[in-house]
C-alpha positions in Angstrom: 127.9 43.9 72.1 130.2 45.5 69.6 133.3 43.7 68.6 136.4 44.4 66.5 138.8 41.6 65.7 137.3 39.5 68.4 137.7 42.2 71.1 134.7 43.7 72.8 134.8 47.4 72.2 131.3 48.3 73.4 128.4 46.8 75.3 125.0 47.5 76.9 123.7 45.7 80.0 120.0 45.7 80.0 117.2 43.8 81.9 113.5 43.6 82.1 112.4 45.2 85.4 111.2 42.3 87.6 109.1 44.8 89.6 106.9 45.6 86.5 103.3 44.8 86.9 102.3 42.9 83.7 98.6 43.1 84.6 98.7 46.9 84.4 100.6 46.8 81.2 103.8 48.6 82.4 106.3 45.8 81.6 109.5 47.7 81.0 113.2 47.4 80.5 116.0 49.1 82.3 119.4 50.0 80.9 122.0 49.3 83.6 125.2 50.2 81.9 126.5 51.3 78.5 130.2 51.5 77.6 132.4 52.0 74.6 136.2 52.0 74.6 137.6 55.5 74.4 139.4 54.5 71.2 136.1 53.6 69.6 133.9 56.5 70.7 132.1 58.8 68.3 131.6 56.0 65.8 128.0 55.3 66.6 128.6 52.2 68.5 126.7 53.3 71.7 123.7 54.1 69.5 124.0 50.7 67.8 124.1 48.6 70.9 121.3 50.7 72.5 119.1 50.3 69.4 119.6 46.5 69.6 118.6 46.6 73.3 115.5 48.7 72.4 114.4 46.3 69.7 114.9 43.2 71.9 112.9 44.7 74.8 110.1 45.8 72.5 109.8 42.9 70.1 111.0 39.9 72.2 110.0 41.0 75.7 107.0 43.1 74.9 108.3 46.1 76.9 106.3 49.3 76.9 109.2 51.6 77.8 112.8 51.6 78.8 114.3 53.5 81.7 117.9 54.5 82.7 119.7 56.7 85.1 122.4 59.2 84.1 124.4 61.6 86.1 123.1 65.2 85.7 126.7 66.3 84.9 127.2 63.7 82.1 126.7 66.0 79.1 127.9 63.4 76.5 125.5 60.7 77.7 122.6 63.2 78.0 123.2 64.2 74.4 123.2 60.6 73.3 120.1 59.6 75.2 118.0 62.8 74.7 119.1 63.9 71.2 119.9 60.7 69.4 117.9 58.1 71.1 114.9 60.2 72.1 114.7 59.5 75.8 113.0 62.1 78.0 113.7 63.1 81.5 111.1 61.6 83.7 112.4 62.6 87.2 115.4 63.9 89.0 116.7 61.5 91.8 118.5 63.5 94.5 121.7 61.8 95.7 121.3 58.8 93.5 125.0 58.1 93.2 127.4 57.1 96.0 129.2 60.4 95.8 125.9 62.3 96.3 125.4 63.4 92.7 121.8 63.5 91.4 120.6 61.5 88.5 118.0 62.0 85.8 115.7 59.0 85.4 115.1 59.0 81.7 112.5 57.0 79.7 111.9 56.0 76.1 108.5 54.9 75.1 108.2 51.8 73.0 105.2 50.3 71.1 103.8 53.7 70.4 100.3 53.6 68.9 100.8 54.2 65.1 97.3 55.8 65.0 98.5 58.5 67.5 100.7 60.0 64.8 
């Protein structure tokens, strides 16, 4: 959560996926929602709260990757996730949203093997 003068100006809702199979090592997190007030956008707050969620899921929860869904038309969010946070498109989910728009399922790998380069 990002605050200014005691007012919430940005947040991320994240959870560990309760359908993950710990035995197979695919414990992962899921970003449910990210929001920053319009008056506070383009200040790096979305990246800041997302980085905090990533660190928590990796170090505290031992997550292997994080997933999220984003509208295929949301260029600003795609830029943040792909370019700044290094998520990759994993799949396209047809008709994911109630209005019928498709979503990209995006993933960011955590706990990369340092020996892999």
